[in-house]
C-alpha positions, 0 to 999 in steps of 0.5 A: 803223893810222896812217901815223906808226906803221905800217911798209911791212912791216906793210902788206905783211903785212896785204895778204898776209893779206887775199889768202891768206884769200880764196885769191887768190894765183893771180890776183896775178901781176905782170902782173895786179897792174900792170894793176890798179894802172893801173885803180885809178889811173884811178879816182883820175883820174876823181874829178878829171877835170872839176875845175880844180886849185883845185876838186880841192884844195878837194874833196880837203881839205874835201868828206867824200864826195869824201875818202871816195872818194879814200881808197878809191881810194888804198887800192886803188892802194896795196894793189896796189902792196904786193901787186906788191912782195910778189910780186916781192920788191921793198923798196918803201922802198929803191926809193923812196929810190933813185928820189927820190935819182936824181930829185934828182940829175937835177933839179940837173944842168946839162943838166936846168936848161938844158932847163927854162930853154929850155922856160920861155924863160929863161936858166939863170943 
């Protein structure tokens, strides 16, 4: 499977099959899945915990062992997100599209631009 040819629906199906084959459905409640997302996301953070931004970028791009760990943790986070979307019948692609559109509108708003300018100490114009 590759990102450029695999749909979100295919990934949801893959995760669903994995869960069914192990008879884990009873454990995959929205609460448990939300907790699991947070736990796995913390494991991503742990990989970068004591690295400065440049070192984290370098390791993420060029250190094979680090990249392997990062891939595994990101896959865990993604699997739990997809499972939560399956359990709650959320269309992830549509939700992401709405969220990004809303963020784009917010970031362009005069109120946000003024708050940002005040935060960095510059005039918005």
